[in-house]
N, C-alpha and C positions, 0 to 999 in steps of 0.2 A: 169076624172082623173085630167085634168088641173084645173078644178073648185075646186076640193078638195085641190090641191097644194096651190093655191092662198088663199083659205080660211084658211088653216093651217098657212101659212106665215103671214097673217093678224092678226090671233089670237096671234101668237108668238110676233109680233111687239107690239101689244097692251099690252101683258104681260110684255114685257121688259120696256115699258114706265111707267108701274104701279109699278115697283120695286123701293125701296127706293134709293135715290141718293148715289153714292159711297162715302166712308169716306173722300177722298181727296177733295170733293166738299165743304164740310162744316167742318171746325175745324181740318183739317188734320195736319196743322202746328201750332195749337194753344197750345203753351207751357205755363206752369205755370209762368215762369219767362221771362222777356224780352230777346230778342236775340240782342246781340251787335256785329256788324261786325267791324273788325279791319284790316286795309290795311297794305300792306308790304312796302318795300323799294321804294322810289319815288312814293308812293301811294297818294291817295286823296279820298275824299268822292265822289265828282262829279266835272267835268270840263265842264261847259255848259250842253249840253244834254247827255254827256257821263258819266256814273257811273263807278266807279272802280269795284264794284260788279254788273255788268251789268244785270239788270232785276231780280236780286236775291232778293233784299229787297221787291220789290212789289209782287213777287211771294210768299214770305213767309207771307206777310201781307194779301194777298188774301185768305190764308187758316186760318187766325185767329191770327197769331203771332203779337206781338208788337215788332217792329224792329227799332234799332237805328244804324246809320252808324257814326262811330267816325272819328276824324281827329287828328293824331299825327304828329310829325315831319317827313317829307318825308325822311330825312336821319339823323340819330343820333343813339346813343347807345341804346341798349335794355332797360337799366335802365332809361334813360331819357324819352324814348317813354313810358315805363311802368308807370312812375309817371304821365305823361300826361293822359294816359288812365285811371288810377286810379281816377284822378280828375273827368273825364267825367262819369265814372261809378257811382261815388257818386252823381253827378248831376242827372243822369238818375234815380237812386233810390229815390232821394228826389222828383223828379217830378212825378214819377209814384206811389210811395208808396210801390213798390216792395221791398223785402228784399234781393234778389240776382239777378244775371244776368247769362245768358248763353253766354259766349264769343266764337266767331268763328273768328280766325285769319288766314290770308293768308300770306305765306312767312315769312317775318320778323314780321308780325302780330302774328305768332304763339308764338315765345318766348316773345313777348310783352305781350300777354295775359297770358302766364305762369307766368310772373313776378307778375302781379296783383293777380293771384290765390295763388301765393306763399306767398306774404306779407299780403294779406287780404283774406284768404280762406273763411271767414265768409260772404263775399259779392259775392262769385262766386259759382254757382251751377255746371257749367261744362265749360271745355275748349275743343274746337274742333280745331285742327291744320290742315290747308289745305296747302299742299306743304310747310310745315313749316321747317325752317332751325334749326332743333333741335340738330343736331350734326355737324353743320358747312357746308359750301359749298366749293367745290374745286375751283369754279369760284372766290370766294372771296380770297382764298389762292393765286391763280395765280395773281390776280389784285394787291394785297398788295405788291408782290415782283416785279411787272413789270410796274406799273403805276407811272408816275412822279407826283410831287407835284402839278403841274399846273392843272392836270386833276381833282384833288380833289377840287381845287378852282372853276373850271367850274362846277363840280358836285354840289357844294354847291349853286352856282348861279341857276342852274336848279331846285334844290330842293326848293330853296326859291321862285322861280317863280311859281312852282306847288302849293306851299302853298298859295301864293298870289291869284292865280286864283281860288283856292278852298275856299277862304274866311278866311284863317288863316295866314295872313302875318307876324305875330309876333312870330311864332314858330321858335325856334333855329334850325339851320342846321349844321351838322358836319359829312361830308362824311367819314372822316378818322375813326371816332368813329364807324360809321355804318359798315364799312368794317371790322374793328377789331372784332366787335360783331358777324359778320356773318362768320368769319373765323373758321377753325377747332379748333385752340387754344382758340379763344375768346369764342366760345360756350362751350368748355370744362370747362373753368373757370366759366362761367355763370351757367352751370349745377351743378358745385360743390356747388354753393350757393343756387341754386333753382332746386333740382333734381326731383321734383314731376312729376311722369308720364313718365320720361325718361327711356328707356330700359337700363338694365345693360349689355346686350349682344350687339354684333355688329349690329345685324339686327333683333332683337326680338321685343316683345311687352313690354310696361311698365306697372306699376300698373294701374289698371282700375279706382281705386278710392283712393284718398289720402286726408286726412283732410276734408272729406265730399265733395270733388270736384271730379267729374267724368272727365276722360280724354279720348279723341278720336283723331284719325287722319286718313286722306286719302290723296292720291296724284296721279299724273299721271306718265307715264313712256314712253312717245312718243314725242320727241322734235319737230318733223315736222308732222303736222296733216292736214293742209289745204293749198292748193296751192294759195288760194286767200288771205291768211293772211300774211301781209308784215312783221310781226315779226317772223314768223317761220324760215326763213333762219338764222336769228341772233341766235335763240335758238338752231338751229341745229349746228351752229358753236361753241357756248359756251358748248354744250354737249360733245365736244371732250375733255374737261378738265377732264372728269370722266373716261377716259381710258376704255370704254366699259361697265362700271357698269351701271345698270339700273337707269335712271334719267329722269327728266322732262325738261331738258335744263339748269336749274339753281340749282337744288337740287337733290341729289341722293335719290332713293327710301328708302334706309335704314336710311338715315339722317332724313327723314320726319316722321319716326315712333314716336308715342307718345301714351301712354296708349293703349287703344283698337284700333288696326289697322283695319279700315273698309276695305280698299283696298289700295294697293300701286302700282297698275299697270293699272290704267285707261288709255285708249288711248288718253291722253291729255298732253299738255305741260304746262309750269308754268303759262302762261296767260289764257289758256283754263280753268284752274281749277276754275277761278272766272268769266268765260264767257266774258273775256275782248275782245278787238278789235270788239266791238259791236256784240258780239255773233257769230263770225266766228270761229267755232270750228270743231271738227271731226264729220262728218255726220254719221259715223258708230259707234259712242259711245253714251252712255247715256248722256243726256244733263246735264251740270253742275248745271243748275237750279233745275233739278229733284233731283240731289244728295243732294243739300242743303235742299230741301223739305223733303227728306227721313230722313235726320239727325234731322230736327226739329220734325218729327213724332217719331223718336227714342227717343229723349229727352222727348217728351210728354209721351211716354210709361213708362218712368222711373219716371214720376211725377215731371219732371223738367220744 
């Protein structure tokens, strides 16, 4: 009896090793067009060994994707950041020979990516907004009315220092313009000029495709996720600005909606969404890296 058991188990293991490798092992994230990652407010491409999209670019590349991490002003208006991103998109297309890119923007990177897709849809295959400020942030609204001018001066200095460390010291910084762009009123004005993919209802989905560009979004809804993450208490505090509405600590779930909503309730906060704080995220939720890989595979399935 025991002999038959071990013989059967051995044959099963041999059969398993003979099976073809799973799709994610080869080409799972290999999109037709390059993937371009766009950071949010006070963001960067990398600071020393720490990436803004921590471990995400390499994970996408390992599955076959061509990935580029852009750098725009750490703090400035959506339009200024959008023009900076457009220039980099054109450079990427010239270098690769590709005709379009897949933009994935986090936080303020969402509207920044939308700007490029709106003014040059011929260069963009898709826009994926991750925790994007697509209908404003209550946190920005509160800060605009409560923060003294000196705070913006300090914020500009911090933004400039971040850009310096990430290798882009000449990028202009304007924290006042950034706060206004991220406010409810500021995004409403922006959306009137660039409405593509934005839901027309308070918490619905937007058009899935506009002018040939596909639109997607996902976000978290749990401000405090890991006791070892020093940023979690801060996000738990800022989440109070939403008066109980579902949010990730900086953006409400409904505000994050754009185009096809993949999910708006991951057990993640605003920084977890891009695997920040060196990957200290919720142990009981899907890895942010996996979610990015799944999106790349989704784009692949659409021929993008």
